[in-house]
N, C-alpha and C positions, 0 to 999 in steps of 0.2 A: 363786607357786603352783608346786607340783611336778606331775609327770606323773600321780601317783596321784589327784590331785584330779579329773582329766578321764577317769579310767578308766571311769567310768560312761557316757561318751559313745559307746562302741563299739556298744552295742546300739541306742540311738536312731538313730545315724548309719546303721547297716546297715538298720534298718527304713525310714528315710527314703529311702535309695538304692533299696531294693527297691520302695517305693511309687512313686517317680518313674519307674523303669523300667517298672513295670506300667502306669502311666498312659500313658506314651509308646507302649507296645506296643498298649494298648487303642485309642489314637487312630489308630495306623497301620492297625489292623484295621477300625475303624469308618468311616474316611474313604471307602474305595471303596464301601461299602454305602450310605452317605449320598449319595454322588455319583450312584449309580444312581437313588436315590429322587427326587432333586431335578433330574434331567436334563431332564424336560419343562418345568421352570420356568426361564426365562432369568435371572430375577432371583436366585433361590436359587443357581443354578449359578455366576453371577458372584460372589456373596457368598462362596460356599464356596471358590472359587479364591483370593480375597483372604485368607481366613481361614487358609489352609494354613500360612503362615509364623508368625504370632503364636500359633496354637494349639499349635505345637511347644513353646512356652515356658509357656503357660498350664496345660496338663495336668500337667506335672511339678511346677510351682510350687504348684498347688492341692493336689496330693497331699502335698507337703512341709509345706505350711501345716497340713494336717489332722494330720500326724504331730507337728509341733512343739506344736500346741495340746494334744495328749494327753500330752506329756511332763510330769513333775512340775515344780513351780516350784522345787524344791530343786536341780535340775540346774544345775551351774555354767555361766554364760555363755548360758543359754537365752534371756534377754531380748534381747540384741543379735542373736542368730540369728533370733528371731521378727521383730524389727524389720526386719532386712535382707530376709528373705523377704517380708514384707508390702510393703516398698517395691518390690521386684522384681515382685511380683504386681500391684500397682497400675499399674506401668508396662506390664506385659504386657496387662492388661485395657484400658488406654487404647489401646494399639496394636490390640487386637482391635476396639474400638469404631470406631476410625479405618478399619480394614479393612472393616468392615460398610458404613460410609458410602461408601467408594470402590467397593465391590462393587455397591451400589445404583446409584451414578452410572455405572459401566461398563455395567450392564444397561440403563439408560435410554438411554444413547448407542447401544448395539448395536441396540436396538429402533427407533431413529430414525436410520438412516444418512443421511449428507449427500452421498453420491456418486450422487445421482439428479438428473434434470433440474430438477424443482421442489423444491428443498430448503429453502424458506423456513421451513416449520414445524419441520423437523429442526434447522436452525440456531438457531431460537428456543429450542427445548427444550435443545439442547446448551449454549447460553449460560447459561440458568437453572441447569442441572444443575451445570456447572463452578463458577459463582460461589457458589451455595448450598452445594455440597459443600466448597469451600475455607473458607467461613465456619464451617460445622459442624466441620470438622477443627480450625480455630483454637480454637473453643470447647472442644472435647474436650481439646486439649493444655493449655489454660489450667486446665480442671477437674482433669485428671490431676496437673498440677504443684501445684495447690492441695491436693489430697488427700495428696500425698506430703509437702508441707510441714507439714500438720496432724499427721503422725505424729511430728514432733519437738516435744518440750515447749517448747523455747526459741522455736521458730517460732510456736507458739500465743501465747506471751506477746508476741512482737513484733507479731503481728496485733492483739492486744487493745490495745496501745499506739497502733497506727495508727488504730484505730477511735475512740480518744479525740479525735484531731485529724483526723477524717474530712473536716470541712468545708474546712479550709485545704488539706489534702492533695489533695482532689478538685479544688479550684480551681487549684492549682499544676500538677497532673497534666494537667488539661484544657487549660491554656494551653500547656504544653510539648508535648503530643501532639495539638495542634489539627489539624495536617495529617494525622496518622495516622488519627484518628477521622473526619476529613472524608472521607478516601479510603474508609474502611470503610463509612460511610453512603452514599457515592456508589456503592460496589459493590452495596449492597442496592437502591438506587434503579435502577441499571442492570439488575440481575437481574429486577426486577419490571416496570419500564416498557420496558426494552430499546430504547433509542435506537440501540444497536449490538449486533451479534451476531458470533459466530465466523464467519469467512470473509466478512464484509461488506466491500464496496469503499468506502473512505473517501478523502476529500480533506482532509488535515489539514496546516496550515501550507504550503499549495501543494505537498504531496507526495501522490502517488497510491499507494495500497497496500491490502492486505487485512489484516483483523484475524486475526492468527495465534494470539494467546493473550490471555485476560482473567484476571488474577489478582485477589487481594483488594485490591490497592493500585494497580495500573497495567495498561495495555494495551500489547501489543506489536503494532506495525503493520509488516508485511513490505512494504517498498517494492519497486517493480517491478524495480529493479536489485540485489536481494538484500540491501539494507541493512535494518536494523531500527530503527524509531522507537519509543522507549519513552515513553509519555505517562501521567501520573497520571490516575487515574479521575476526580478532581474537576475536571480540565480539561474533560472532556466535559459536565459539568453546568453549567459557567460560560461556555463559549465555543461559538459556532456552528461547525458543520462540515458537510460534504457527505457524505451516505450514498447511494450510487448503487444500493444493493440493499435499501432500507428495506422496500418492499412487493413488489418484483419485480426480477429481474436484467436484464430487458429495458431497452434503452437506444437512443437515437437519436444518431448521430454526424453530423458535418458536414465537408464538404470545400470549401475556398474556392479559386477560380481567377480570375486576371485575364486577360481576353481582349480582343481588338480589337472595335470596334463592327461590323465587317463579318462577324463570326462567325455562321454558320448554327446556330441553337440546336436545330432539329428533329433533325438527325442526332446531335447531342451528347446529347440526351435519350435517344434510342434506344440509344446506346452505353452510357450510364449504366445503363439498365435491363438491358441484356444482361450487363454486368459483374456487377451485383448478383444477377441471377437465376442466373448460373453459379457463384456463390460459396457455399460451405457456411456462411459466416458471416452470411448474410442470412436473416432470418426471414420475408420476404415482406410485412411490414406497411407499410413506407414506403420509397419511392424517388422523390425529387422534385428537379428542377433548376429554380432560379429565379435571376433577375437581382436582386440585393439592393443593389447600389451602383454608382454611376457617378462618373467625374470627367472632367477635360478630355482625358484620354489613353486610357482604357480603361473597361471595365465589369467588375464583379465578379460571378461566378457562385457560388452556394452549392448544393451537392448534399447532401441529407440522406438517410441510409439507416439502417434499423433493424437491430439485431442482438440475439441472445438474451442476450449478456453483454457486459461492458465490455471484456474481453480480445479477444473476437471483433470488437467494434466497432472497436477500434484496427487490427486486421489488415485489416478490410474498408475502412476509410478509406484506409489506405496503398495497397491494391490499386486502389481507385477513383481516387485521385489519379494514380497511375502509369499506369493504363489510359487515362484521359482525355487526359493529356498526350501519350501515344504516339499516340492517335487523331487529335489535332489536328496533330501533326507529320506524320502520314501522309496525312491527307485535306485539312486546311485549314492549311497552313503560314502563310498570311497572317493567321490568327487570333491568332497570338502577339502580345503587346503590342508596340507600336512608337511612335516619336515622329515626328509630322508637322510640316512647315514649309511655308508657302505665301508666295510672293513676289507682291506686288501693286504696281500702278502702272506696269508695263511695257506698252508697246504690243504688240499681237499680233505685229508683224513685228520687234520688237526682238530683238537677240541674247540667247539664253537663255530667251526666253518659250516657253510650251508651249500647244499647242492642246488641244481637248477630247479628242483621241485619245491624248494623252500623248506626242506627238512634239514636238520642238523645231523651230518654224518649218516644220511640215509635213514635216520630215525625220526619219529615225530618230535616236534619242537616242544619238549617237556623237560623240566630240570631233573637230571639224574645225577646224584652225587657219585664221585669216583669211589672205587673199591677201598674199603678200610676207613672211610670217613664216618665218624660217629654221626648219629642222628641229630645231635645238638649243633653240628656245624663246626666243631673245633677241629683243628688240624693236628694230628699227633706228631710227635718229634720225629724228624728224619723223613717225613712223607711230603709229597708235593701238595701245594695249595689247591683248593677246589677251583674249578673253572666256572666263571660267571657266565650263565647261559645267555644273558642279554648282550654282553660285549665281547665274549670270547677271550677275555684276559684272565690269566690265572691269579693275579695278585689282588684283584678287587673284591674277592669274596672272603678274604681273611678277616677275622674279627677285629684286628688291630688297625684296620684301615689301609691295608696294602702290603703288610709284611707278616709272614707266618711266624708266630711266636715259638720259642723253644723252651725246653725244660729250664726252670729257674727264672724265666721271664727276662733274661738279659738280651736286649735287642741287638747288641754288638755281635753275638754269635750267629745272628741271621744275616750278617753282611751289611748292616746299616752303618753308614759313615758318620763318625763323630769326631769332634776336635781331639787332638792328641792330649794325653794327660800332662799335667805340669811337671 
């Protein structure tokens, strides 16, 4: 084809360009006027904000499509131009529909803020809005792609051949995409029944975190140490998990302490109430100290305190634990856990025995060497070994580890058993 064949294109091209510019100018003029009219309506205002970008393409493409439809069929190359403009227009209209869905979702979220004290209802609506809007966007994308494919004759024939074997194709597709469809159905179930919501506190696989995002196929859990745990939606349908904010964010935390049996619990309870009352993380509902366990050495105390949220409960528990330990160190140091040992079978006047006053043989509990024992601690020959002031046993203070040595250093003379000589 030579250039003369397309000489008739100058006039339609100029008309099309003028129409596209006119449509774009008209949109620029009309947009501020429409914004003022819909300003009182949050929903319409949010939708209009989302429509700003796609309408920049829709307006000129609609004008061009009108121009191309009025061009004679004898114009060379008009069919491919119409087809291309139609494909672009379908894509722009699909983007416009998606913008409408996102605008409505934005308006619903704005009308239900979650930065309030009791945001349970807001989080419920937020979860439903996000999950349903993502599903609607997926449907619109699928429909737009289908409409675009239907504009191609060969694609229509391919679709007809697929319909002939729809049963087998559906079976194979269902088996191959079982997990995908399972997650999509799980997303619908979660959006309707809402076992989890945005910003819920969950315990999943022994990990504590908040629901940061719910998509059409998975959930993003923000762990307390800034890690992200990505979990398929179907997992929440098939496995149990803990939701600490299912009906309310309020929670009760516990602090465990091991103390001695001689601990005075009254002052400790008063100190626990004082710490809880003075903390901003305590909501005033519960503050209780109880003895929950005992063993042969100590008793275990449990302090339960209530807080408005899980994060505040963690801070309050740490504050309570630190404060009570400091109180015991300051006022009852003997209350810290200890190991006791008691020696029985010694007469009251025996070396190392103690009387009821805690003194050894009526004397202060100080080490006094027996008469005749040198200052260096050695035991002379023929004398008794020194008494250990801590255990009351006479053999544990000898320098040889339990046997008093004799002159010459022969241990057999002290009664130690050895194998008979050969």
